N, C-alpha and C positions, 0 to 999 in steps of 0.2 A: 522893215522887217526883215531879218537877217538869217533866220533860220526856221522851217515848219517843216513838222513829221506828219506824214499821212500813214495812217494804220487801221483801215478800214476792214471790216468782215464782208463777207460777199453778201450781195442780195439775192436770196434764193430763188432760182428760177429765172432771174433777170440778169444781173452781172456778176463775174467773178471777182474776187477782191483785187487782182493784179490790174483788170481793166478799169475797175474806180478809182486806183490809184492814179493810172494815166490821164483819166478825166479830170480829176482833181488837180494833177500838176500842171496841166494845161491852163485851167482856170487861174491858177495862182500864177503863173509866169507872166500872164496877160497883164497882171497888177503889180506884180513883185518881180521883174526879170532878173535881179541879181541875187534873190533869195537861194539860199541853200535848202534844197527840197530833199528830204529823205523819204523814201517810199518803202513801207514793209507790209505787203501783201498778208493777210491772216486767213485761215481756214480752221475748220472746228474741229478735225480729226478724221472727217470724212471724204468724200471725192475731193480732190483739189489740195489736200494738206502738203504732197510731197511737192506739187508744182509751187505752191506758195512758199513753203519754206525755203526751198531752193533758190526762188527769186528773191527771197529777204536776206539770207544766209550766205548765198552762192552754193555752186557744188555740182554734183552730175547724176545722173539717172543710171541705175544697172538694170538690165533686162533679165527676167530669169522664169524658166519654165516651172510652174507649181500645178499644184491641184486646185480646181476651181470649187465652189459651193458644194458639187455632188461628185467630187473627185475626180473630174473631166480635166485633162490637161489642158492648160490654157498659159498665154503670156502674163507676167504681172512684173510690176517694176517697183524698185525702193530708191529712195536718195541717199548720197553720202555728201554730207556737205562740207565745206572746205576745211573747217575744225576736225574732221573726221567723225562726226556723229551721223549714224543712219537714221532715216525717217520712213517708216513703213505705215501706209493705209490699209486697214483691215478689208475697206471696200475694194480695193484692187483685186481681191480674190476671194472674198466671201462676203462681197456687195449684195445689197438689196438688188441694184440695178443689173446684176448679172443674172440673176435669178427672177426677173421681172415677170415673166411669163410662165413661172414653174416654180410657185412658192411652195416650199416645203419644210419649215422650219425645224420638222422632226427628223429629217434626213440630211439638213444641209450639214457641212463640217467647216471648221476654221483650220484645217489641215495646212493649207496654202500659207496661212499667217506664219504658221511654226517654220515652214520651209524657207519664207523669207527671213526671220529671224535669225536661222541658222546660217544662211547664206550672208547675212550682214556680219554676223560673227566672224565666221570663216574668213570674210574681208579685212578683219583686225577692227571693226568698229568695236570700241569699249563702250560705248554709250548708245542704246538703241530707242528711239522714240516711237512708240506704235500708237498711232490714232486709232480709237475705237469706233468711230462714228460709221453708220451706213451699213450696219451688217444684215443678214438674211438669216443669220443663224440663231441656235437657242442651246448649243451643245456645252456649255460652260468652259470652253476654252479646253476641252481636251483633244480635239484635232489637234489644235496647235503644239498642244504638250506631247501629243504621240511623235507629231514630226521631228520632235526634238530629243525621242529616246525615252520618253515616259512609258511604262506598259500598264495596259488595264487587261483585267481578267474577269471572265465571268465564273457562275459558280461552279461550272465544270473544270476550272483552270486553264479554260482556252483565251490565248491572248486575242483580242480585237480593237478596233478602234471605234469608239462609241460615237454616235450622235445623239441629238436633243431627245430623239424616240427609244434610244436605247441605254441612257445613262442610268436606268432602274435594273439594267443588267449587269452593272459593275460589281463585282464581288470584292476585288482587290487593285491595289495600284501599286506600281513600285517604280520609284524615280533613280534607282540607283545607277541607271543607264544613261541620264540625263547627259545631253552634249556638254563637253567640258568648256568649250569656247563660250557657250551660251549661258552657261552657268557662271561664268567668270564676269559676264558682260553685267554693265548697268543698265537697267531696262525701265523705261517711264513709258507708263500709259497715260495717254493723253484722254481724260473722262470728264464729261461734264454734268452729268448728270450723280445722284447720289442713291439711287435704288439698291435695295438689297438683293440678293441672289434669288431669293424666294419669297413667296407668300404674297399678300394683296398688292403690295408695292414692288414685287420682284420682277425678274426679266420676262417671265412667260406671261404672268397676268397683265402688265402693263405694255409690253412691245410686241409680243408673239400675234396679237391679233393684226398688227399692221402688217406681219411677215406673212399672212395666210393661214394663221390657225381659227379654227372655229372652237367653241366654248369647251367641247371634250377634248380637244387636242391640248388647249390650254391648260386644262387639269392635269392631263397626263405628262404635260412638259415640266408644269411646276412640280408635281410630285418626284419626277426623274431628279431635277434640281436639287431639291431636299434630300434624297436618297445618296445622289453623288456628295452633298456637302457632307452627311453622316460618314461615307466611305473614307472621304478625304480625312476627317478627323481621326477616324480609326486607323487607317494607314499610315499616315504622314505627321499626325499630330497637329494638323494645321485646321484652324476654325476660321471659315469666312462667312460662317452664316449670318453673322450682324454685320460685315462689312461694307461701309457706304460707298456704293460704286461698284460693287460686286456684280450687281445685275446689268451692267453696262454691256451693249452687243451681245446680247443672249448669253449673260454670264461670262463673258470673256475677260471681262474685269477681275472678277474672282479666281479664273484660270489664271491670269497674269500674276496676281499676288502669290497664289498657291504654289504655282510649279516655276514660275520666273523671278520670283520675290521683286516683283514691279513695284514702284511707287506710283499710286494712282493720282495722277495730278492734274489740275485745271488746266485744259487746253491753252488759255490765253495766256496763264503764268508760264507754260512749259514755252511757248511761243517767245514771249517778252524775255525771258532768262537766254533763249538760245540767240536773239538778235542784240543782247546786252542793252536791252532798252534803258536801263536806268541811266547808262553813261551816255547815249543818244540824246537823252532829254537833256543833258547839261548845255547851256547856252541858249537851248528853245526858246522860239517866242510865241509858238501855236502849236497845238496838237490837232489835226483833223481826222476822226474816227468815224464809226457808222455801222450801220447794219440794216437789214430788211424792215424791220419791225422793232422798234422798241417798246417795251411794256415790262410789267414785274418779272418775268424771265431773264431780263437783261440785267439785272441785280445779282443774278446767282451764277457768277464766275463767267460771265460772257465778256464779248470783247470790249465793249464799252464800258463797261463797269470795272474791268481789270487796269484798262490803259488809264481811266480817270484816278484809280487808286494811286496808280505809281507817279502820275503827272501831278497830283496833288501835292504830295511829298516833297516836289522841287517847285512847287508856285508856279506851274506852266499852265495855261489855260486850255481847256479841251471844248472843243466844239464837236457835237454828234451831228452827222448829215445822214439822214435815214430816208426809208420809205414811208411806213405809217408809225403814227405814233397812238398809243393807247394808255391810259391811266394815267397817273398821277406822277410826275416827273420830279416832284420834291425830293424823293431819295435818291435819286441820281444827281441833283445838285449838292447834295450833302457827300456824296463820294467825290466830286470835284468836278463835273462836268458842269461847263459854263454855260452853255447854251444848246437846243435842241433844234434842228429844222428839219421840216419834211420836204422832200422833193417834189410831192403831189400839188400840182398848181391848181388842180380843179378835182371836184368830186366826180369819180369815173371806178369803174370795176377794176380790179387788177387786171384782167386779161387785156383792157384797153390801154390802161396807164402804162403797163410793162413795155409797150411798142414803142414809147417816146421816154422812156426813164433815162437814157443816156443824155439826152437832151436836156431833161429835167434835172438831173445831176449836175450838169456843167453851168446850167443857168443859175442853181442855186447857190454853187460855190462861188460862180461870177458874182452874183449880188452882195454875198457876203464878204468878197474881197472889197467891192465898192462900198460898203459900210465901213469897215474897217479903215481903208485909205481915209474916208471922210473924217474918221476920229484921229487920225493922224497915229494910226498904229502902225 
């Protein structure tokens, strides 16, 4: 075997993708010491996205003072890859973990996300990639827009920065003073959900309960998002009411499209493009990918399915090494996955199995390499 590509997602709560790559590489090298091994750690747009993409594409981290979920000052960072693209995590300044013991989606803001975007544009980055995962907010992205110069006014003509709980107070929006450098940049939002902005499948109804909202607050937040959508259409002529993905990150997906003219793209497709995956596949003998749990969701723009689709076009076999397997794997095989292996060697609760997941992963890949060598692969 001459060339093997490693491109796993993280096993959430257990191992980050960079560590999985190292464990896989060690197991492969034990059997194929002369093989060319290419590692591309993957993250889903939430915590770890910057580190994963910098590990895969090279580059540096820039530390910035920004506003956190409740406008408090905090340090956050973004990445600039070797080819000059900026990579930003919403979670770094508006993340659920930052507000873990103080969940108030009606008061939380994405203002810090906008500050990171503005800083990246000021650094000369003409393409800015924003991961939308892991937010604690429900402000429709108005905080990020405000940080980049968009003005919001109440019924009395007073400018203010809305949050999820005050979206219903917006009477007018003016984007004429939008940061020129931001306006010129190409912005891509990594978005792996297709939820609309509001309604039964919208940002508030589906995601706000995970962020601390009770039933009454969910209703207020949903009504606020609908009002915000109506005002956007009236003032800017922009309609995001039915945009798939607008409900991502508490409506930040919609705000990114409306104010930043961002393209909402699958996270894995963005990553594959960033690391020139189709070019890397040329001459490859095998791709090892994986995620913590493989199920029906894995077909919806997740890492394994995205990798398989690209590899299938070039006839490269794909093996998924995963934590748990649930449901029918036939659709994945049709996408291009050759085989799926679980690292769980015995029936145990997750809290028990996670303690030896590294050993289990290494042994699973080792067994796979044994098998492939016996086949003369």
